[in-house]
N, C-alpha and C positions, 0 to 999 in steps of 0.2 A: 363769414361769407364763403361759400364753396369756391374752390379754385377755378372751376369752369366758369362760374358766374362772374368771378372777379376778372378773369381773362377777357370775357366778352365786354365787360364794362371798361376795361383798359382800352380795348379795341375801339369802343365807342368814343372814348375820350380822345384817342389818337385821330380818329376820323373826324372828330370834332362835333358831334351832335348834328351832323350834316345830313342825316337821312332826310331831314326836313329842309335845312338851309342850303344843302348842296345837291347831290345827285338825286335825292328823293323827290324834289319838286318836279312836276311835269309841265308847268306853265312857265313861259318866259317872262322876265320883268318888263315893265312898261317901256315902250320904245321911246328913247330920248329924242327930242326935237332935232338935236344936232346930228344924231346918227340917221334919223329919218330923212333929212334933207340932203344926205350925201349921195351925189349922183354916181352911177357906175363909171369906173375908169378915172375918177378924180378923187379917190379916197385919200391919198397922201396929202393933197392940198387941203382937203376938208379937215383932216386931223390937225394939221398945222394951224389953220385958222381958228379952229375950236380950242386949241391948246390942250387937248386931252386925247389919249388913245383909249378907246373903250374895248376892253378885253373880256371876252366871254369864256367861261370855263364851267366844268362840272366837277366839284370837289369830291373827296372820298376816294381819291386815286393816288395815294402816296407811292413814291416820293415826287410824282409829277405835280399834283395839286392836292392840298388838304387844308382844312381849317385850323388855324391856331386858336384853340379854345381858350387860351390864356390871355389873348389880346382883347382889349375892351370892345373893339368893333368886330371881333371874330374874323380877322383878316385871313384871306386865302394865301397860303405860302407854298413853296415847292420849287423844283427846278424849272418848270415852265414859267413860273412867275418871274424868276430871275432873268430868264431869256427875254421875257416881255418888257422888263425894266430896261434892258439894253436897247430894245426896239424904240421904246418911248424916249430914252435919252438921245438916241441917234436922231429922232425926229424933233427933239427939243421941246417935248411936251410932258405933261403929267400922265399918270396911268390910273384908270378907273377899272375896277374888276366887277363884273356881273356874274354871279354864281347861280346856276340853274341845272335842271335835269339834262342828261345828255341828249335825249330826243329833242328837247327844245333848243339845245345849243346849236346844232347844225342848221336848223331852220332859221335861227336868229341871224346867222351869217347871210343867207340869201335874202332875208327880209330887211337887212340893214339895221337890225337892232344892236348889233355889235360890229366893231371894225374887224377884229380877228378872233379866232377861236383856237384854244389850246387845251391840253389836258389828256395826253395820250391819244390825240386824234390821228387816225390812220387814213390815208387816201385810198379810196377804192374806185374802180371804174364807174360805179353808179354815182358816187359823190363827185367825181371829177367832171361829170356832165353838167353839174349845176354850180360848182364853186371852184376856185383856184386853190392850189396848195404850194407851199414852199418846198424846198428840198427836204429830204428825209433825214431823221437823226435818231439815235439810240435804238438800233435794231435789237429785237428780242424775240421770244417765242411764246405762243399761247400754251398754257399749262392747265392741268386738271387738279383743282384743290379738293381734297376729300377729308373725311374724318380719318384720323391716324389709324384707328382700328380696322379700317377698310383699305388701307394704303396698298396692300398686296393683293387685294381682290380684283382690282382693275389694272390689268397689265397691257391690254390691247383694246382697240376700238370694238372688237367683238364682245368684250366683257361689259360694254355699256348698253347692249341691246336690252330694251325694256326698262331702262333706268331713266330717271328724271334729272336732266342736266340744266343747271341755272346759269344765267349770265345777265349783265346789265342790259336793259332794253336799248335797241338801236345802235349797238356797238358791233365791232368786228368779232368780239367774243360771242355775242348772241348768234351771229351768222355762222361761226364755227360750230357752236352747239347744234344748230339746226341741220348741219350737214352730217351729223353722226347717225348712221343708218340704224333704225330700230329704236332710237332713244327719243324721249319726250323732252323737247327743248322748252324751257320756261324763262320768259323775260321778266326780270325784277326791276323795280324802280331805282335801285342803287346797289352798289357793292356791299355796304354794311347790311342791307336788307337780305341780300343773298347769303352772306355769312351767317346771319341769324337763322335763316331757313335751313341751312346746312347743319348747323349745330342742333337744331330741333328735329333733324332727320326727316325733313320734308323734301329735301333734295339729296341726291346721291353724290353729286359733285358740282363744282362751279368752274366754268372756264374763265381764266384770268390771265392777264399778261404776266409773264414770268417775274419781272422786276417788282410788280405790284403784289403778286402772291407771296413773295418772300417777306414783305412787310407784315403781312397778317400772321405768318408763321412765327415771327419773333415773339409775339405775346399771346399766341394761341397754341399751347403745346398739345392740344387735342386734334390739331389739323396737320395735314401732310400733303405733299405732292405725289400723285400717282405716276406710274411709269408710262402712261398712255401717250402716244405720239400722234398728234393731229395732223392730217394732211393739210399742206399749205399753212403751217402754223407760224411761219415767219411774220413778224409784226414790226412795223416802224411807226414813228410819229412824225407829224408835220404841222405847220401852221395853216389854218384854213381861212380864206377870205373871199370876198366877191371877185368874180371874174372881171378881167379887163383892167387890172391894176398891176401891170407888169413892173412898173417902177418901184412899187412897194414890195412886191415879191422879190425883186432883185436885191433890194436893201436887206430884207430879212434873210435871204440866202447868204449874203456876205457875213452876217452875224452868225448864222448856223455853221458856216464853213470855219470861221475863226474859232468858235467854241468846240467844234469837233476836232480840229487839228491840234488845238492846245490841250485837249483832254479835259476841258472844263465841264462837259456834260457828265463824265464819269465822276468828277470831283463833287458835282452837285448831287448825284445819286447817293454817294457816301455821306455827304453832309446832311441832306434832308432825311435820309434813313435814320441817321443818328439823332437828329432833332426830334423826329416823330416818336422814336422810342423813348427818349428822355421825357418828353411831354406826357406820354402815356403812363409813365411810372409815377408821376407827381400826383 
C-alpha cells in the first residue's frame, strides 16, 4: 500500500468512518417524543423528568468529538463528550448522543430535537439571535491546511486569489473561507471529505480550527499549515441550547469555569489527541 494511501486510511480510521455516520450526514435524526415535548424555558425540568440528556454533535472533529471505531456501538468520544458527561451527572441523568451533519446540528437545537449541541460550536451574532450559548472555552485560531508541497506558496491572503478554499458546511470555517477576497469558497459535507478533496488536489486549501488541523497533520505527512493569517481568525467553543433556559446555562457555565480554571480542557486535548492517534495506528 502506498504511504499516501495508507495515511488517508489511517485518517479515515481515526475519524471513524464518520463521513457517513458523523459530519457527512445532512439530515437530522428522528425527533424524540421527549425532546419534542420540551417547552422553551423549562428544559432543565424536562431533562430531569425524562432521565436523559440528549446531546447533539457532529463527529469528525478531533479532539472535540470523533467516533471510536473500535467500540461496538461506534460511540462518539472526545473532550466535548467528557464535558457533557459532567453536565448529565450534575443533572442526575443519563446521556444520549445523536451524531449528525453540522448544518443539521444547529437547526436541531432550535427545533428541540436535541437538548444541547457541542463539537467545536462557536457563537456568532447570527446564531445568537435564535439560540442561547454558554460561556466560551478553548480559544484557538482558524488555520489554512494545504498540501506540504505548497506550504510556502501561500504566505498571505493575496496568494489565495483565484484559489479554491474548502471548509465544512455551515461552520465558522466556511464563513472565514467566504471572506477571502478573490477566492472560491467551497462547502463540504464533512472535514474528512474536505481532506480527501485536498489530497486529490481538487482544493487548494482547507480552513480548519487550529487544534483540529494539528490532529490531521499527525498521520498525514503530505499536509502542512500555511502561514496565511485570516482576519478575525479567533475561534472559541461554547454549548448551544434553546433560548430562555437561563438556569441550565448557569449550571453549564459553572462546569465550564471549573474545567477552565483547573486546566481540565487542556488535559482533555492532550488525552484525546493521544487516543485518536493510538486508534489510528491499530
